[in-house]
C-alpha positions in Angstrom: 70.8 20.5 13.0 69.5 17.4 10.6 71.2 16.4 7.0 69.3 13.8 5.0 71.3 11.3 3.1 69.9 9.2 0.0 71.7 6.1 -0.9 73.4 5.3 -4.3 73.9 2.1 -6.5 74.5 -1.2 -4.5 72.1 -0.7 -1.8 69.7 -2.2 -3.8 67.8 -5.2 -2.0 64.5 -7.8 -3.2 62.0 -6.5 -0.8 62.9 -2.9 -0.6 60.4 -0.8 0.3 57.3 -3.4 0.5 56.2 -3.3 4.2 56.4 0.6 4.3 54.1 0.4 1.0 51.6 -2.1 2.9 51.8 0.0 5.9 51.9 3.8 5.2 49.5 5.0 1.9 52.2 7.7 1.6 54.8 5.4 0.4 52.0 3.1 -1.5 51.3 6.4 -3.5 55.2 7.0 -4.4 55.6 3.4 -6.0 52.2 4.2 -7.8 53.3 7.4 -9.4 56.6 5.8 -10.0 54.9 2.6 -12.2 52.7 5.4 -14.0 55.8 7.6 -15.0 58.0 4.5 -16.1 54.9 2.7 -17.6 55.9 -0.6 -15.8 55.7 -2.3 -12.7 58.5 -0.9 -11.0 57.3 -1.5 -7.3 56.7 -5.4 -8.1 60.5 -5.2 -9.2 61.4 -3.8 -5.7 59.5 -5.7 -3.9 59.5 -9.4 -5.3 62.0 -9.0 -8.6 65.1 -11.4 -9.0 68.6 -9.9 -7.5 69.5 -10.0 -11.3 66.8 -7.7 -12.3 67.4 -5.2 -9.7 71.2 -5.0 -10.3 70.8 -3.9 -14.2 71.6 -0.1 -14.2 68.9 1.1 -15.8 66.6 -0.9 -13.2 68.5 -0.4 -10.0 68.6 3.8 -10.2 65.0 4.0 -10.7 64.2 1.4 -8.0 66.2 2.8 -5.5 65.3 6.5 -5.9 61.4 5.1 -5.5 62.2 3.6 -2.6 63.8 6.1 -0.8 61.6 8.6 -1.7 59.1 6.3 -0.5 61.0 6.3 3.0 61.3 10.0 2.8 57.3 10.7 2.4 56.6 8.5 5.7 59.7 10.4 7.8 57.6 13.5 6.7 54.3 12.2 7.5 55.5 10.6 10.8 57.9 12.5 12.6 58.9 16.5 12.4 62.3 16.0 11.4 63.4 18.7 9.0 66.7 18.9 6.8 69.1 21.8 6.8 70.8 20.0 4.5 70.4 17.1 1.8 73.0 15.1 0.0 73.2 11.7 -2.0 75.6 9.6 -3.1 75.6 9.7 -6.9 72.3 8.6 -7.8 71.3 9.5 -4.8 71.9 13.2 -5.6 68.3 12.8 -7.8 66.8 11.5 -4.3 68.2 14.7 -2.8 66.4 17.0 -5.4 63.2 15.1 -5.0 63.5 15.8 -1.4 64.3 19.5 -1.4 61.6 20.0 -3.9 64.0 20.3 -7.2 63.0 17.4 -9.0 59.2 15.8 -9.4 59.2 12.3 -8.6 58.0 11.4 -12.0 60.4 13.5 -13.7 63.5 12.0 -11.5 62.5 8.2 -11.8 62.3 8.7 -16.0 65.5 10.6 -15.8 67.6 7.9 -13.8 66.1 5.2 -15.7 67.5 7.0 -19.1 70.7 7.8 -16.7 71.2 4.4 -15.9 71.0 3.1 -19.4 73.3 5.7 -20.8 75.7 4.8 -18.4 75.7 0.9 -19.3 75.9 1.6 -22.6 78.8 4.3 -22.5 81.6 1.4 -22.4 81.4 -2.3 -23.8 80.7 -4.7 -21.1 84.3 -6.1 -20.0 85.9 -3.1 -21.2 85.8 -0.9 -18.0 85.8 -1.5 -14.5 85.9 -0.4 -11.0 88.1 -1.3 -7.7 88.2 -0.5 -4.0 91.3 0.5 -2.6 91.6 0.4 1.0 94.4 2.0 3.2 96.0 4.4 0.8 95.7 8.2 0.9 94.1 10.2 -2.1 97.1 12.1 -3.4 99.0 8.8 -3.2 96.7 6.7 -5.0 95.9 9.5 -7.5 99.5 9.5 -8.2 99.5 5.7 -8.7 96.5 6.1 -10.8 98.4 8.3 -13.2 101.0 6.0 -13.5 99.2 2.9 -14.0 97.3 4.6 -16.9 99.6 4.1 -19.9 97.4 5.8 -22.2 94.3 4.7 -20.8 91.9 5.6 -18.3 92.1 5.2 -14.6 91.3 7.7 -11.8 89.7 8.0 -8.2 85.9 7.4 -8.5 84.4 7.7 -5.2 85.8 9.4 -2.1 83.8 7.4 0.4 85.7 8.1 3.5 89.1 8.0 4.7 91.0 5.4 3.6 88.3 4.0 1.2 88.4 5.0 -2.2 87.1 3.4 -5.5 88.8 3.8 -8.7 87.2 3.3 -12.1 88.6 3.4 -15.7 89.7 0.5 -18.7 89.8 -2.8 -17.0 93.6 -3.1 -17.9 94.5 0.2 -16.4 92.4 -0.8 -13.0 94.3 -4.0 -12.7 97.5 -2.3 -13.2 96.4 0.4 -10.5 95.5 -2.4 -8.0 98.5 -4.0 -8.4 100.9 -1.0 -7.8 98.4 -0.2 -4.7 99.3 -3.5 -3.3 102.8 -2.7 -3.4 102.7 0.6 -2.2 101.2 -0.5 1.1 97.2 -1.1 0.3 95.5 -3.1 3.0 93.3 -4.1 0.4 92.1 -3.6 -3.6 89.3 -5.5 -4.5 87.5 -5.5 -7.9 84.1 -4.6 -7.6 80.7 -6.5 -9.1 79.8 -3.4 -11.6 78.8 -3.5 -15.1 80.8 -0.1 -16.1 83.3 2.2 -14.9 81.1 5.0 -13.3 82.3 8.5 -12.5 85.2 8.2 -14.9 86.2 9.9 -18.3 84.6 7.1 -20.1 81.2 8.0 -19.3 81.3 11.1 -21.5 79.0 9.7 -24.0 76.6 9.3 -21.4 77.0 12.4 -19.9 76.2 13.9 -23.0 72.8 12.0 -23.6 72.0 13.0 -20.1 72.4 16.7 -21.0 69.7 16.3 -23.4 67.5 14.7 -21.2 67.7 17.0 -18.3 66.9 19.8 -21.1 63.4 18.9 -21.0 63.1 18.5 -17.3 61.8 21.7 -15.1 63.5 22.5 -11.8 61.7 24.1 -8.8 63.0 26.1 -6.4 65.3 24.3 -3.7 63.7 24.3 0.1 67.1 23.9 1.6 70.8 23.5 -0.1 72.2 20.0 -1.6 75.5 19.4 -1.2 76.8 18.0 -4.4 78.7 15.3 -5.2 81.2 17.3 -7.7 81.8 20.0 -5.4 81.5 18.6 -1.9 80.0 22.0 -1.1 76.1 23.3 -0.8 73.9 24.4 -3.8 70.6 25.8 -3.7 70.3 27.9 -7.1 68.0 26.2 -9.8 70.4 27.0 -12.4 73.2 25.2 -11.5 71.1 21.8 -10.6 71.6 20.4 -14.3 74.8 21.5 -14.9 75.9 19.6 -11.9 74.0 16.6 -12.8 75.8 16.1 -16.1 79.0 16.9 -14.3 78.3 14.1 -12.1 78.2 11.5 -14.5 82.4 11.9 -15.1 83.1 13.3 -12.0 84.3 12.0 -8.8 82.0 11.2 -6.3 83.5 13.5 -3.1 81.4 11.7 -0.5 83.8 12.1 2.9 84.5 15.9 1.9 80.4 16.1 1.5 79.7 14.8 5.1 82.6 16.5 6.7 81.6 20.1 5.0 78.2 19.2 6.3 79.5 18.6 10.0 81.4 22.0 9.4 78.5 23.7 8.8 76.9 22.7 12.0 75.0 19.1 11.0 74.9 17.0 13.9 72.4 14.4 13.1 72.4 12.3 9.8 69.7 10.1 8.6 70.4 8.0 6.0 66.7 7.4 3.9 66.1 4.6 1.9 67.5 1.3 1.2 70.4 -0.2 2.9 72.9 1.3 5.7 76.1 2.0 3.5 76.1 5.9 4.0 75.0 5.7 7.9 78.2 3.3 7.9 80.6 5.8 6.0 78.8 8.7 8.4 79.8 7.2 11.2 83.7 6.5 10.3 83.7 10.6 8.8 81.9 12.4 11.4 83.1 11.2 14.2 80.5 11.9 17.4 77.6 12.5 15.3 74.4 10.9 15.8 73.7 8.5 13.0 70.2 7.1 12.1 68.5 5.6 9.1 65.1 4.5 7.8 64.5 1.6 5.1 61.5 0.0 6.7 59.1 0.1 9.6 61.2 -1.3 12.1 64.1 1.4 11.5 61.4 3.9 11.3 60.4 2.9 15.2 63.9 3.4 16.0 63.8 7.3 14.9 
């Protein structure tokens, strides 16, 4: 049983999707459709844009989504692989929803372009922060965050894999939580090079603006269940898509639980579709003994 996994922010790199678009018309058409939907040359940004340009959240999100869907279309054309479940890390949940037919590519790239802008604008640069904490379990880290808050916001934001949790909130509170984590024996506590405290309560203004955008988006039938970030559980009802995407902006990404849930439901093969190998690495650690593959370019496609 297969699960298709779609990467989130941080997986981008200059040149992503280029060789797929050069070798497969299906991928080329995805980038052309994304360009038309957005009204600018997203393909050029992916293929030859600067790292600084790609790091801007409003660019990163549609760029990763388009590259992921381009890889998906090639996978669908060149193999018989079918997913029993789809899942994506944060932004990747939109790619998963395109994969199962819930969202059109055009609606998805336009929505995540705005989502990125809203998330960036929700908190002034420098006010918020995120940090990766290694070697402390979730309940203990949640308690440390409560202690570190002191009236500010800081809480777990991404449960990536056992022993690797990202926290987010006000920069000063994140610093206090990092210090407490180190005192408590954390192996590492590293600030992340991000521009906003994603998946924290500080993203509430972005969630409200996103809800207004999603109100105008149509949702199609889901061909297979998507395992959502918010609940770490499969959903297939069209009416649940928009509320879960809105809630996801402020809620923690429960990725480790999501992968374990798919394993529990019978998944034995995880295929990461899109730039990078972040989710492949996490899947190997979370779902030990499973087969893990990825498709990001022509070379990786040949190994499937």
